[in-house]
Backbone of each chain as nested JSON, in Angstrom:
{
  "chains": [
    {"id": "A", "residues": [
      {"number": 1, "name": "MET", "atoms": {"N": [19.08, -189.874, -56.801], "CA": [18.845, -191.051, -56.395], "C": [20.372, -192.084, -55.503]}},
      {"number": 2, "name": "ASP", "atoms": {"N": [19.981, -192.296, -54.279], "CA": [21.364, -192.69, -53.773], "C": [21.746, -194.075, -54.126]}},
      {"number": 3, "name": "VAL", "atoms": {"N": [23.451, -193.981, -54.486], "CA": [23.922, -195.66, -54.775], "C": [24.853, -196.029, -53.6]}},
      {"number": 4, "name": "LEU", "atoms": {"N": [24.062, -197.164, -53.284], "CA": [24.886, -197.849, -52.047], "C": [26.047, -199.16, -52.845]}},
      {"number": 5, "name": "LYS", "atoms": {"N": [27.104, -198.836, -52.95], "CA": [28.34, -199.86, -53.159], "C": [28.429, -200.969, -52.266]}},
      {"number": 6, "name": "VAL", "atoms": {"N": [28.358, -202.045, -52.665], "CA": [28.358, -203.194, -51.824], "C": [29.18, -204.14, -51.682]}},
      {"number": 7, "name": "SER", "atoms": {"N": [30.211, -204.589, -50.916], "CA": [31.397, -205.684, -51.54], "C": [31.293, -206.797, -50.824]}},
      {"number": 8, "name": "SER", "atoms": {"N": [31.901, -207.718, -51.29], "CA": [31.99, -209.341, -50.497], "C": [32.0, -209.123, -48.522]}},
      {"number": 9, "name": "LYS", "atoms": {"N": [32.914, -207.64, -48.333], "CA": [32.772, -207.451, -46.948], "C": [32.058, -206.658, -45.857]}},
      {"number": 10, "name": "SER", "atoms": {"N": [30.871, -206.389, -47.09], "CA": [29.669, -205.442, -46.689], "C": [29.027, -206.102, -45.556]}},
      {"number": 11, "name": "ASN", "atoms": {"N": [28.742, -205.306, -44.35], "CA": [27.789, -206.098, -43.366], "C": [26.489, -205.725, -43.656]}},
      {"number": 12, "name": "PRO", "atoms": {"N": [25.62, -206.542, -43.784], "CA": [24.292, -206.57, -44.321], "C": [23.22, -205.835, -43.786]}},
      {"number": 13, "name": "ASN", "atoms": {"N": [23.465, -205.966, -42.505], "CA": [22.574, -205.503, -41.413], "C": [23.036, -203.713, -41.517]}},
      {"number": 14, "name": "ALA", "atoms": {"N": [24.325, -203.437, -41.645], "CA": [24.201, -202.105, -41.668], "C": [23.994, -201.367, -43.316]}},
      {"number": 15, "name": "VAL", "atoms": {"N": [24.203, -202.186, -44.133], "CA": [24.109, -201.61, -45.82], "C": [22.228, -201.661, -45.791]}},
      {"number": 16, "name": "ALA", "atoms": {"N": [21.22, -202.412, -44.788], "CA": [20.139, -202.493, -44.745], "C": [19.869, -201.368, -43.913]}},
      {"number": 17, "name": "GLY", "atoms": {"N": [20.349, -200.743, -43.018], "CA": [20.034, -199.685, -42.529], "C": [20.097, -198.52, -43.34]}},
      {"number": 18, "name": "ALA", "atoms": {"N": [21.308, -198.343, -44.057], "CA": [21.721, -196.905, -45.142], "C": [20.303, -197.117, -45.941]}},
      {"number": 19, "name": "LEU", "atoms": {"N": [20.09, -198.701, -46.35], "CA": [19.187, -199.022, -47.514], "C": [17.587, -198.159, -47.217]}},
      {"number": 20, "name": "ALA", "atoms": {"N": [17.097, -198.608, -46.113], "CA": [16.263, -198.171, -45.109], "C": [15.553, -196.723, -45.151]}},
      {"number": 21, "name": "GLY", "atoms": {"N": [16.756, -196.417, -44.89], "CA": [17.336, -194.408, -44.513], "C": [16.652, -193.866, -45.704]}},
      {"number": 22, "name": "ALA", "atoms": {"N": [17.954, -194.539, -46.855], "CA": [17.435, -194.0, -48.231], "C": [16.168, -193.919, -49.147]}},
      {"number": 23, "name": "ILE", "atoms": {"N": [15.59, -195.237, -48.578], "CA": [14.133, -195.337, -49.177], "C": [12.935, -194.479, -48.256]}},
      {"number": 24, "name": "ARG", "atoms": {"N": [13.161, -194.235, -47.036], "CA": [12.239, -193.627, -46.355], "C": [12.133, -192.037, -46.755]}},
      {"number": 25, "name": "GLU", "atoms": {"N": [13.256, -191.799, -46.959], "CA": [13.461, -190.025, -47.267], "C": [13.202, -189.751, -48.721]}},
      {"number": 26, "name": "LYS", "atoms": {"N": [14.103, -190.579, -50.132], "CA": [13.725, -190.579, -51.406], "C": [12.984, -191.591, -51.747]}},
      {"number": 27, "name": "GLY", "atoms": {"N": [12.706, -192.573, -51.221], "CA": [11.585, -193.551, -51.816], "C": [12.105, -194.54, -52.958]}},
      {"number": 28, "name": "ILE", "atoms": {"N": [13.08, -194.354, -53.213], "CA": [13.925, -195.189, -54.011], "C": [15.416, -195.339, -53.553]}},
      {"number": 29, "name": "ALA", "atoms": {"N": [16.192, -196.487, -53.898], "CA": [17.46, -196.44, -53.731], "C": [18.138, -197.437, -54.97]}},
      {"number": 30, "name": "GLU", "atoms": {"N": [19.711, -197.237, -55.265], "CA": [20.026, -198.182, -56.001], "C": [21.382, -198.793, -55.322]}},
      {"number": 31, "name": "VAL", "atoms": {"N": [21.31, -200.405, -55.384], "CA": [22.444, -201.0, -54.561], "C": [23.108, -201.687, -55.822]}},
      {"number": 32, "name": "GLN", "atoms": {"N": [24.832, -201.298, -55.817], "CA": [25.386, -201.993, -56.777], "C": [26.687, -202.974, -56.22]}},
      {"number": 33, "name": "ALA", "atoms": {"N": [26.816, -203.761, -56.777], "CA": [27.574, -204.913, -56.412], "C": [28.361, -205.753, -57.485]}},
      {"number": 34, "name": "VAL", "atoms": {"N": [29.632, -206.135, -57.111], "CA": [30.508, -206.707, -58.368], "C": [31.02, -208.22, -57.949]}},
      {"number": 35, "name": "GLY", "atoms": {"N": [30.438, -209.038, -58.589], "CA": [31.116, -210.629, -58.171], "C": [30.053, -211.185, -57.189]}},
      {"number": 36, "name": "ALA", "atoms": {"N": [30.075, -212.435, -57.145], "CA": [29.15, -213.307, -56.474], "C": [29.061, -212.859, -54.697]}},
      {"number": 37, "name": "ALA", "atoms": {"N": [30.284, -212.959, -54.346], "CA": [29.899, -212.581, -52.56], "C": [29.241, -211.217, -52.583]}},
      {"number": 38, "name": "ALA", "atoms": {"N": [29.722, -210.22, -53.328], "CA": [29.085, -208.915, -53.16], "C": [27.528, -208.914, -53.47]}},
      {"number": 39, "name": "VAL", "atoms": {"N": [27.255, -209.514, -54.483], "CA": [25.581, -209.696, -54.719], "C": [25.051, -210.581, -53.634]}},
      {"number": 40, "name": "ASN", "atoms": {"N": [25.691, -211.445, -53.118], "CA": [25.059, -212.269, -52.093], "C": [25.128, -211.572, -50.493]}},
      {"number": 41, "name": "GLN", "atoms": {"N": [25.554, -210.637, -50.306], "CA": [25.673, -209.874, -49.463], "C": [24.915, -208.431, -49.681]}},
      {"number": 42, "name": "ALA", "atoms": {"N": [24.504, -208.375, -51.002], "CA": [23.866, -207.122, -51.167], "C": [22.089, -207.76, -51.093]}},
      {"number": 43, "name": "ILE", "atoms": {"N": [21.872, -208.879, -51.388], "CA": [20.408, -209.519, -51.436], "C": [20.153, -210.202, -50.17]}},
      {"number": 44, "name": "LYS", "atoms": {"N": [21.166, -210.482, -49.333], "CA": [21.003, -210.35, -47.828], "C": [20.004, -208.964, -47.062]}},
      {"number": 45, "name": "ALA", "atoms": {"N": [21.23, -207.629, -47.825], "CA": [20.577, -206.518, -47.232], "C": [19.04, -206.378, -47.921]}},
      {"number": 46, "name": "ILE", "atoms": {"N": [19.177, -206.542, -48.748], "CA": [17.841, -205.987, -49.069], "C": [16.648, -206.695, -48.505]}},
      {"number": 47, "name": "ALA", "atoms": {"N": [16.726, -208.295, -48.467], "CA": [15.748, -208.739, -47.454], "C": [15.903, -208.397, -46.109]}},
      {"number": 48, "name": "ILE", "atoms": {"N": [16.862, -207.69, -45.508], "CA": [16.793, -207.386, -43.91], "C": [15.908, -205.977, -44.42]}},
      {"number": 49, "name": "THR", "atoms": {"N": [16.164, -205.051, -45.257], "CA": [15.63, -204.002, -45.262], "C": [14.019, -204.171, -45.553]}},
      {"number": 50, "name": "ARG", "atoms": {"N": [13.654, -205.279, -46.056], "CA": [12.001, -205.376, -46.326], "C": [11.422, -205.01, -44.67]}},
      {"number": 51, "name": "GLY", "atoms": {"N": [12.229, -205.629, -43.908], "CA": [11.997, -206.016, -42.089], "C": [12.235, -204.97, -41.921]}},
      {"number": 52, "name": "PHE", "atoms": {"N": [13.122, -203.64, -42.26], "CA": [13.028, -202.616, -41.215], "C": [11.962, -201.587, -41.885]}},
      {"number": 53, "name": "VAL", "atoms": {"N": [11.67, -201.283, -43.213], "CA": [10.53, -200.688, -44.028], "C": [9.032, -200.889, -43.662]}},
      {"number": 54, "name": "ALA", "atoms": {"N": [9.117, -202.382, -43.48], "CA": [7.34, -202.655, -42.957], "C": [6.812, -202.05, -42.179]}},
      {"number": 55, "name": "PRO", "atoms": {"N": [7.29, -201.941, -41.071], "CA": [6.8, -201.161, -39.872], "C": [6.281, -199.618, -40.378]}},
      {"number": 56, "name": "ASN", "atoms": {"N": [6.988, -199.269, -41.667], "CA": [6.534, -197.829, -42.151], "C": [5.425, -197.837, -43.263]}},
      {"number": 57, "name": "GLY", "atoms": {"N": [4.761, -199.115, -43.232], "CA": [3.652, -199.689, -44.53], "C": [4.509, -199.735, -45.642]}},
      {"number": 58, "name": "ILE", "atoms": {"N": [5.734, -199.774, -45.765], "CA": [6.188, -199.511, -46.89], "C": [6.715, -201.47, -47.233]}},
      {"number": 59, "name": "ASP", "atoms": {"N": [6.55, -201.497, -48.982], "CA": [6.5, -203.587, -49.012], "C": [7.809, -203.267, -49.922]}},
      {"number": 60, "name": "ILE", "atoms": {"N": [8.76, -203.433, -49.844], "CA": [9.902, -203.437, -51.406], "C": [10.08, -204.245, -51.941]}},
      {"number": 61, "name": "ILE", "atoms": {"N": [10.242, -203.977, -53.247], "CA": [10.613, -204.792, -54.31], "C": [12.127, -204.469, -54.642]}},
      {"number": 62, "name": "THR", "atoms": {"N": [12.698, -205.492, -55.712], "CA": [13.676, -204.898, -56.649], "C": [14.038, -205.482, -57.967]}},
      {"number": 63, "name": "VAL", "atoms": {"N": [14.506, -204.51, -58.567], "CA": [14.508, -204.915, -59.811], "C": [15.966, -205.201, -60.166]}},
      {"number": 64, "name": "PRO", "atoms": {"N": [16.609, -206.233, -60.542], "CA": [18.072, -206.404, -60.989], "C": [18.345, -206.175, -62.262]}},
      {"number": 65, "name": "ALA", "atoms": {"N": [19.587, -205.708, -62.803], "CA": [19.573, -205.365, -63.834], "C": [21.759, -205.465, -64.172]}},
      {"number": 66, "name": "PHE", "atoms": {"N": [21.638, -205.736, -65.1], "CA": [22.895, -205.695, -65.694], "C": [24.064, -204.143, -65.717]}},
      {"number": 67, "name": "SER", "atoms": {"N": [24.895, -204.236, -65.404], "CA": [25.454, -202.667, -65.395], "C": [26.981, -203.077, -65.584]}},
      {"number": 68, "name": "SER", "atoms": {"N": [27.583, -202.097, -66.814], "CA": [28.945, -202.36, -67.044], "C": [29.701, -200.667, -66.358]}},
      {"number": 69, "name": "ILE", "atoms": {"N": [30.647, -201.351, -65.464], "CA": [31.183, -200.008, -64.642], "C": [32.428, -200.176, -64.947]}},
      {"number": 70, "name": "SER", "atoms": {"N": [33.547, -199.026, -64.66], "CA": [35.06, -198.919, -64.8], "C": [35.764, -199.016, -63.273]}},
      {"number": 71, "name": "ILE", "atoms": {"N": [36.338, -200.228, -63.012], "CA": [37.267, -200.282, -61.92], "C": [38.799, -200.009, -62.108]}},
      {"number": 72, "name": "ASP", "atoms": {"N": [39.034, -199.397, -61.56], "CA": [40.717, -199.027, -62.104], "C": [41.101, -199.194, -63.672]}},
      {"number": 73, "name": "GLY", "atoms": {"N": [40.197, -198.355, -64.401], "CA": [40.579, -198.46, -66.002], "C": [39.808, -199.709, -66.381]}},
      {"number": 74, "name": "GLU", "atoms": {"N": [39.325, -200.999, -65.861], "CA": [39.09, -202.082, -66.0], "C": [37.525, -202.245, -66.347]}},
      {"number": 75, "name": "GLU", "atoms": {"N": [37.163, -202.919, -67.488], "CA": [35.717, -202.479, -67.739], "C": [35.326, -204.187, -66.882]}},
      {"number": 76, "name": "ARG", "atoms": {"N": [34.105, -203.846, -66.004], "CA": [33.662, -204.864, -65.169], "C": [31.996, -204.847, -65.269]}},
      {"number": 77, "name": "THR", "atoms": {"N": [31.373, -205.956, -65.072], "CA": [30.081, -206.112, -65.037], "C": [29.841, -206.357, -63.775]}},
      {"number": 78, "name": "ALA", "atoms": {"N": [28.876, -205.283, -63.148], "CA": [28.329, -205.014, -61.864], "C": [26.879, -205.361, -62.066]}},
      {"number": 79, "name": "ILE", "atoms": {"N": [26.052, -205.691, -60.778], "CA": [24.835, -206.252, -61.059], "C": [24.606, -204.656, -60.192]}},
      {"number": 80, "name": "LYS", "atoms": {"N": [23.239, -203.988, -60.724], "CA": [22.621, -202.993, -59.948], "C": [21.13, -203.317, -59.994]}},
      {"number": 81, "name": "PHE", "atoms": {"N": [20.951, -203.138, -58.613], "CA": [19.524, -203.566, -57.885], "C": [18.69, -202.184, -57.759]}},
      {"number": 82, "name": "LEU", "atoms": {"N": [17.581, -201.606, -58.31], "CA": [16.731, -200.752, -58.392], "C": [15.803, -201.39, -56.999]}},
      {"number": 83, "name": "VAL", "atoms": {"N": [15.916, -200.881, -55.675], "CA": [15.194, -201.003, -54.498], "C": [13.492, -199.777, -54.555]}},
      {"number": 84, "name": "GLU", "atoms": {"N": [12.999, -200.6, -54.373], "CA": [11.715, -199.572, -54.219], "C": [10.23, -200.0, -53.916]}},
      {"number": 85, "name": "PRO", "atoms": {"N": [9.638, -199.012, -53.08], "CA": [8.202, -199.478, -52.942], "C": [7.244, -200.234, -54.058]}},
      {"number": 86, "name": "ARG", "atoms": {"N": [6.59, -201.372, -53.769], "CA": [5.685, -202.242, -54.82], "C": [4.787, -201.213, -55.395]}}
    ]},
    {"id": "B", "residues": [
      {"number": 1, "name": "MET", "atoms": {"N": [2.738, -222.883, -57.306], "CA": [3.666, -221.993, -57.564], "C": [5.231, -223.122, -58.094]}},
      {"number": 2, "name": "ASP", "atoms": {"N": [5.445, -222.736, -59.642], "CA": [6.84, -223.755, -59.821], "C": [8.026, -222.956, -59.004]}},
      {"number": 3, "name": "VAL", "atoms": {"N": [8.821, -224.005, -58.274], "CA": [10.184, -223.73, -57.78], "C": [11.223, -223.863, -58.86]}},
      {"number": 4, "name": "LEU", "atoms": {"N": [12.051, -223.249, -58.721], "CA": [13.285, -223.43, -59.471], "C": [14.441, -223.338, -58.41]}},
      {"number": 5, "name": "LYS", "atoms": {"N": [14.989, -224.652, -58.606], "CA": [16.386, -224.757, -58.125], "C": [17.723, -224.302, -58.544]}},
      {"number": 6, "name": "VAL", "atoms": {"N": [18.183, -223.143, -58.123], "CA": [19.354, -222.959, -58.511], "C": [20.456, -223.195, -57.82]}},
      {"number": 7, "name": "SER", "atoms": {"N": [21.798, -223.682, -58.964], "CA": [22.962, -224.2, -57.971], "C": [23.769, -223.178, -58.427]}},
      {"number": 8, "name": "SER", "atoms": {"N": [25.122, -223.12, -57.742], "CA": [26.133, -222.575, -58.532], "C": [26.573, -223.038, -59.947]}},
      {"number": 9, "name": "LYS", "atoms": {"N": [26.274, -224.131, -60.462], "CA": [26.334, -224.428, -61.698], "C": [25.519, -224.336, -62.772]}},
      {"number": 10, "name": "SER", "atoms": {"N": [24.676, -223.682, -62.25], "CA": [22.903, -223.674, -63.021], "C": [23.542, -222.522, -64.23]}},
      {"number": 11, "name": "ASN", "atoms": {"N": [22.806, -222.578, -65.385], "CA": [23.015, -222.049, -66.231], "C": [22.134, -220.563, -66.417]}},
      {"number": 12, "name": "PRO", "atoms": {"N": [22.309, -219.485, -66.191], "CA": [21.565, -218.674, -65.83], "C": [20.861, -218.378, -67.031]}},
      {"number": 13, "name": "ASN", "atoms": {"N": [21.234, -218.575, -68.3], "CA": [20.287, -218.581, -69.52], "C": [18.955, -219.777, -69.79]}},
      {"number": 14, "name": "ALA", "atoms": {"N": [19.387, -220.535, -69.395], "CA": [18.671, -221.854, -69.348], "C": [17.708, -221.68, -68.061]}},
      {"number": 15, "name": "VAL", "atoms": {"N": [17.948, -221.309, -66.858], "CA": [16.997, -220.854, -65.504], "C": [15.907, -219.539, -66.032]}},
      {"number": 16, "name": "ALA", "atoms": {"N": [16.858, -218.807, -66.899], "CA": [15.585, -217.599, -67.218], "C": [15.122, -217.887, -68.316]}},
      {"number": 17, "name": "GLY", "atoms": {"N": [15.005, -219.108, -69.43], "CA": [14.442, -219.862, -69.918], "C": [13.025, -220.179, -69.4]}},
      {"number": 18, "name": "ALA", "atoms": {"N": [13.367, -221.049, -68.028], "CA": [12.242, -222.129, -67.386], "C": [11.308, -220.843, -66.507]}},
      {"number": 19, "name": "LEU", "atoms": {"N": [12.305, -219.917, -66.324], "CA": [11.426, -219.283, -65.688], "C": [10.393, -218.009, -66.318]}},
      {"number": 20, "name": "ALA", "atoms": {"N": [10.973, -217.827, -67.33], "CA": [10.022, -216.776, -68.166], "C": [8.676, -217.613, -68.703]}},
      {"number": 21, "name": "GLY", "atoms": {"N": [8.907, -219.069, -68.557], "CA": [7.647, -220.24, -69.347], "C": [7.171, -220.134, -67.918]}},
      {"number": 22, "name": "ALA", "atoms": {"N": [7.414, -220.458, -66.842], "CA": [6.743, -220.451, -65.644], "C": [5.848, -219.064, -65.207]}},
      {"number": 23, "name": "ILE", "atoms": {"N": [6.189, -218.104, -65.509], "CA": [5.491, -216.962, -65.685], "C": [4.392, -216.559, -66.357]}},
      {"number": 24, "name": "ARG", "atoms": {"N": [5.066, -216.77, -67.61], "CA": [4.054, -216.287, -68.557], "C": [2.744, -217.3, -68.18]}},
      {"number": 25, "name": "GLU", "atoms": {"N": [2.715, -218.688, -67.753], "CA": [1.937, -219.607, -67.453], "C": [1.138, -219.572, -66.45]}},
      {"number": 26, "name": "LYS", "atoms": {"N": [2.011, -219.083, -65.19], "CA": [1.141, -218.742, -63.984], "C": [1.292, -217.792, -63.5]}},
      {"number": 27, "name": "GLY", "atoms": {"N": [1.97, -216.504, -63.975], "CA": [1.832, -215.257, -63.801], "C": [3.241, -215.25, -62.351]}},
      {"number": 28, "name": "ILE", "atoms": {"N": [3.652, -216.127, -61.787], "CA": [4.195, -216.027, -60.872], "C": [5.211, -217.266, -60.496]}},
      {"number": 29, "name": "ALA", "atoms": {"N": [6.51, -217.057, -59.792], "CA": [7.704, -217.745, -59.657], "C": [8.314, -218.014, -58.784]}},
      {"number": 30, "name": "GLU", "atoms": {"N": [8.882, -219.152, -58.168], "CA": [10.113, -219.048, -57.13], "C": [11.363, -219.673, -57.177]}},
      {"number": 31, "name": "VAL", "atoms": {"N": [12.317, -218.748, -57.12], "CA": [13.829, -219.265, -57.463], "C": [14.401, -219.72, -56.008]}},
      {"number": 32, "name": "GLN", "atoms": {"N": [14.908, -220.76, -55.613], "CA": [15.643, -220.879, -54.712], "C": [17.107, -220.954, -54.628]}},
      {"number": 33, "name": "ALA", "atoms": {"N": [17.779, -220.413, -54.002], "CA": [19.481, -220.505, -54.103], "C": [20.147, -220.77, -52.299]}},
      {"number": 34, "name": "VAL", "atoms": {"N": [21.02, -221.781, -52.816], "CA": [21.922, -221.766, -51.324], "C": [23.317, -221.2, -51.733]}},
      {"number": 35, "name": "GLY", "atoms": {"N": [23.837, -220.445, -50.839], "CA": [25.34, -220.146, -51.011], "C": [25.311, -218.833, -52.058]}},
      {"number": 36, "name": "ALA", "atoms": {"N": [26.764, -217.912, -51.79], "CA": [26.702, -216.999, -52.724], "C": [26.651, -216.914, -54.234]}},
      {"number": 37, "name": "ALA", "atoms": {"N": [27.525, -218.454, -54.759], "CA": [27.516, -218.402, -56.124], "C": [25.99, -218.658, -56.646]}},
      {"number": 38, "name": "ALA", "atoms": {"N": [25.264, -219.233, -55.706], "CA": [24.194, -220.032, -56.546], "C": [23.099, -218.384, -56.55]}},
      {"number": 39, "name": "VAL", "atoms": {"N": [22.997, -217.683, -55.475], "CA": [22.32, -216.62, -55.211], "C": [22.808, -215.589, -56.381]}},
      {"number": 40, "name": "ASN", "atoms": {"N": [24.361, -215.701, -56.836], "CA": [24.352, -214.67, -58.071], "C": [24.039, -215.244, -59.176]}},
      {"number": 41, "name": "GLN", "atoms": {"N": [23.91, -216.6, -59.601], "CA": [23.346, -217.348, -60.733], "C": [21.965, -217.112, -60.666]}},
      {"number": 42, "name": "ALA", "atoms": {"N": [21.423, -216.785, -59.874], "CA": [19.742, -216.981, -59.289], "C": [19.227, -215.344, -60.333]}},
      {"number": 43, "name": "ILE", "atoms": {"N": [20.404, -214.597, -59.53], "CA": [19.902, -213.052, -59.518], "C": [20.411, -212.691, -61.164]}},
      {"number": 44, "name": "LYS", "atoms": {"N": [21.184, -213.67, -62.131], "CA": [21.736, -212.904, -63.102], "C": [20.696, -213.645, -64.236]}},
      {"number": 45, "name": "ALA", "atoms": {"N": [19.886, -214.783, -63.801], "CA": [18.756, -215.425, -63.837], "C": [17.394, -214.512, -64.117]}},
      {"number": 46, "name": "ILE", "atoms": {"N": [17.323, -213.883, -63.121], "CA": [16.196, -213.385, -63.229], "C": [16.517, -211.986, -64.037]}},
      {"number": 47, "name": "ALA", "atoms": {"N": [17.685, -211.11, -63.699], "CA": [17.899, -210.395, -64.961], "C": [17.287, -210.463, -66.495]}},
      {"number": 48, "name": "ILE", "atoms": {"N": [17.986, -211.775, -66.764], "CA": [18.128, -212.101, -68.002], "C": [16.493, -212.5, -68.537]}},
      {"number": 49, "name": "THR", "atoms": {"N": [15.586, -213.196, -67.573], "CA": [14.275, -213.232, -67.373], "C": [13.131, -212.101, -68.063]}},
      {"number": 50, "name": "ARG", "atoms": {"N": [14.152, -210.867, -67.256], "CA": [13.225, -209.714, -67.523], "C": [12.997, -209.445, -69.319]}},
      {"number": 51, "name": "GLY", "atoms": {"N": [14.154, -209.772, -69.72], "CA": [14.452, -209.3, -71.007], "C": [13.235, -210.48, -72.243]}},
      {"number": 52, "name": "PHE", "atoms": {"N": [13.444, -211.521, -71.603], "CA": [12.528, -212.493, -72.046], "C": [10.903, -212.195, -71.979]}},
      {"number": 53, "name": "VAL", "atoms": {"N": [10.481, -211.781, -71.333], "CA": [9.27, -211.797, -70.916], "C": [8.635, -210.05, -70.877]}},
      {"number": 54, "name": "ALA", "atoms": {"N": [9.78, -209.26, -71.359], "CA": [9.426, -207.736, -71.488], "C": [8.46, -207.602, -72.684]}},
      {"number": 55, "name": "PRO", "atoms": {"N": [8.91, -208.381, -73.918], "CA": [8.332, -208.322, -75.118], "C": [6.579, -209.102, -75.046]}},
      {"number": 56, "name": "ASN", "atoms": {"N": [6.553, -209.66, -74.187], "CA": [4.935, -210.046, -73.571], "C": [4.332, -209.008, -72.769]}},
      {"number": 57, "name": "GLY", "atoms": {"N": [5.13, -207.826, -72.698], "CA": [4.287, -206.59, -71.628], "C": [4.172, -206.89, -70.612]}},
      {"number": 58, "name": "ILE", "atoms": {"N": [5.542, -207.632, -69.695], "CA": [5.557, -208.413, -68.363], "C": [6.746, -207.228, -67.78]}},
      {"number": 59, "name": "ASP", "atoms": {"N": [6.608, -206.497, -66.969], "CA": [7.455, -206.125, -66.209], "C": [7.545, -206.763, -64.863]}},
      {"number": 60, "name": "ILE", "atoms": {"N": [8.941, -207.322, -64.715], "CA": [9.062, -208.504, -63.648], "C": [9.693, -207.573, -62.395]}},
      {"number": 61, "name": "ILE", "atoms": {"N": [9.662, -208.154, -61.239], "CA": [9.865, -207.489, -60.088], "C": [10.692, -209.022, -59.216]}},
      {"number": 62, "name": "THR", "atoms": {"N": [11.307, -208.896, -58.158], "CA": [11.737, -210.09, -57.495], "C": [12.024, -209.532, -55.888]}},
      {"number": 63, "name": "VAL", "atoms": {"N": [11.372, -209.919, -54.979], "CA": [10.96, -209.958, -53.652], "C": [11.813, -210.856, -53.231]}},
      {"number": 64, "name": "PRO", "atoms": {"N": [13.103, -211.007, -52.605], "CA": [13.917, -211.602, -51.92], "C": [13.678, -211.777, -50.438]}},
      {"number": 65, "name": "ALA", "atoms": {"N": [13.678, -213.148, -50.013], "CA": [13.725, -213.702, -48.832], "C": [14.332, -214.678, -47.956]}},
      {"number": 66, "name": "PHE", "atoms": {"N": [14.639, -215.195, -46.79], "CA": [15.612, -215.875, -46.145], "C": [14.418, -216.888, -46.003]}},
      {"number": 67, "name": "SER", "atoms": {"N": [15.402, -218.467, -46.137], "CA": [14.266, -219.691, -46.186], "C": [14.872, -220.184, -45.394]}},
      {"number": 68, "name": "SER", "atoms": {"N": [14.463, -221.322, -44.655], "CA": [15.032, -222.418, -43.691], "C": [15.133, -223.891, -44.378]}},
      {"number": 69, "name": "ILE", "atoms": {"N": [16.116, -224.519, -45.039], "CA": [15.546, -225.699, -45.763], "C": [16.428, -226.366, -45.008]}},
      {"number": 70, "name": "SER", "atoms": {"N": [16.157, -228.133, -45.536], "CA": [16.699, -228.733, -45.152], "C": [17.436, -229.613, -45.85]}},
      {"number": 71, "name": "ILE", "atoms": {"N": [18.893, -230.06, -46.388], "CA": [19.611, -230.335, -46.969], "C": [20.134, -231.696, -46.428]}},
      {"number": 72, "name": "ASP", "atoms": {"N": [19.87, -233.003, -46.726], "CA": [20.814, -234.172, -46.154], "C": [20.603, -233.842, -44.816]}},
      {"number": 73, "name": "GLY", "atoms": {"N": [19.258, -233.615, -44.489], "CA": [19.176, -233.66, -42.717], "C": [19.848, -232.471, -42.081]}},
      {"number": 74, "name": "GLU", "atoms": {"N": [20.421, -231.489, -42.712], "CA": [21.382, -230.295, -42.554], "C": [20.428, -229.433, -42.621]}},
      {"number": 75, "name": "GLU", "atoms": {"N": [20.39, -228.389, -41.663], "CA": [19.474, -226.909, -41.553], "C": [20.174, -225.954, -42.98]}},
      {"number": 76, "name": "ARG", "atoms": {"N": [19.82, -225.682, -43.328], "CA": [20.677, -224.468, -44.071], "C": [19.819, -222.979, -44.35]}},
      {"number": 77, "name": "THR", "atoms": {"N": [20.32, -222.115, -44.804], "CA": [19.394, -220.979, -44.945], "C": [19.51, -220.965, -46.385]}},
      {"number": 78, "name": "ALA", "atoms": {"N": [18.356, -220.642, -47.111], "CA": [18.551, -220.643, -48.773], "C": [18.003, -218.922, -48.377]}},
      {"number": 79, "name": "ILE", "atoms": {"N": [18.337, -218.316, -49.741], "CA": [17.454, -217.448, -50.459], "C": [16.189, -217.967, -51.007]}},
      {"number": 80, "name": "LYS", "atoms": {"N": [15.063, -217.216, -51.36], "CA": [13.913, -217.487, -51.866], "C": [13.471, -216.42, -52.445]}},
      {"number": 81, "name": "PHE", "atoms": {"N": [13.531, -216.303, -54.146], "CA": [13.125, -215.067, -54.543], "C": [11.881, -215.411, -55.211]}},
      {"number": 82, "name": "LEU", "atoms": {"N": [10.485, -214.639, -54.82], "CA": [9.69, -214.791, -55.339], "C": [9.543, -213.955, -57.136]}},
      {"number": 83, "name": "VAL", "atoms": {"N": [9.285, -214.28, -58.235], "CA": [9.573, -213.266, -59.299], "C": [8.226, -213.117, -59.915]}},
      {"number": 84, "name": "GLU", "atoms": {"N": [7.519, -211.848, -59.766], "CA": [5.883, -212.003, -60.586], "C": [6.084, -210.801, -61.395]}},
      {"number": 85, "name": "PRO", "atoms": {"N": [4.862, -210.194, -61.743], "CA": [4.621, -209.064, -62.603], "C": [5.031, -207.778, -61.675]}},
      {"number": 86, "name": "ARG", "atoms": {"N": [4.828, -206.215, -61.896], "CA": [5.265, -205.639, -61.379], "C": [3.406, -205.194, -60.53]}}
    ]}
  ]
}
């Protein structure tokens, strides 16, 4: 499964394009975000992706979960979003 | 359908409790958030809610969407999350 890392500086439209491609190809993708600004960009990207894949007859939903990741040796809590067809 | 308005100061655990109650009672709920910090609290609340309703055999998913709302006469873009069983 493709894991897309989204930051506060990510462009939601660009992330949505990559996400739509991953979903069309593999049926499921994961988006990872650390921090409020990154989570906000991730959610915008997922909302935009819905419009990108709707013409393919795909109605996507997301499942958010907490995830522990290590950044520069420091433990951080990320939000991971599984994005998949309903 | 119950609409829960989440702000940057909302306690994700408290929101999750209300959300779990609404889902158990009505099967579906909506969460509304304006701004990155509020969206982050909303997503944490939805992730926590998954754990609250899982013992009831409910596996929830969310569908994020953009929504135009009026705050003090000003047009703002909110994110609304439909939260429902898979």
